[in-house]
C-alpha positions, 0 to 999 in steps of 0.5 A: 894175394888171399884170392890167389891162395884161396884163404880168408882175409881174416886169416891174415889179420888174425892175432891170437889173444892171450888166455886170461885166468879168472882166479876169483871165478875159479876160487868161487867155484872151488869154494861153493863145491867144497861148501857143498861137501863135493856134492854139487854139479854144474847145474847146482853150482850155477844156481849158488854162484848166481845167488852170489851175484857171479855170472858164469855159464855151466860150460865154464863151470864144467871146464873149471871143475875138469881143470881142478878134477872136481868130481861130484859124489853123485857122479861116481857110480855107486856099486850095489851088492846084490843079495843072492843065495848061492845054489850049488845043487845041480840037476841031471840034464835029461833033455840033452838038447833034443827038443824034436820028437817029444810027446805032448807035455813031456817037456815043459819049460818056463821063463820069467822076465820083466818088461817095462810097460807104460812106465811100470815094471811088469813081471811075465812068466811063460810056460812053453811045451817043447813038443809043438813049441806052443805057449801053454800059459802065462802069468803077469803081475806088477812089481 
């Protein structure tokens, strides 16, 4: 009959197992999480539970943490306020986005950016002449 229906024989014999809840494991995870003052994630909790002779996978710990909504303090993004000076001074727009037909060195613009090179941040400042759109010079320094 399984060949006629094109289904696996194991489907016919399958019986769903009732889900078991290991409250001692859940309590151990919650206790270690609280003991860490809500700082530990799955990796550190696994280490602490192994020291208590409790064998459990990180995936299982993660499921328990999601079930009880245990979120590490380090998982929550820390918002950093940037210190900035507000400059409300405005400058007159003398170029009016007309870049063509300019004489040499009439309008020179610059750009300051930073690029990560070989694991270090480097600051790069370019000077550009709008007459020929050529780079006049650059300055580079390490952060």
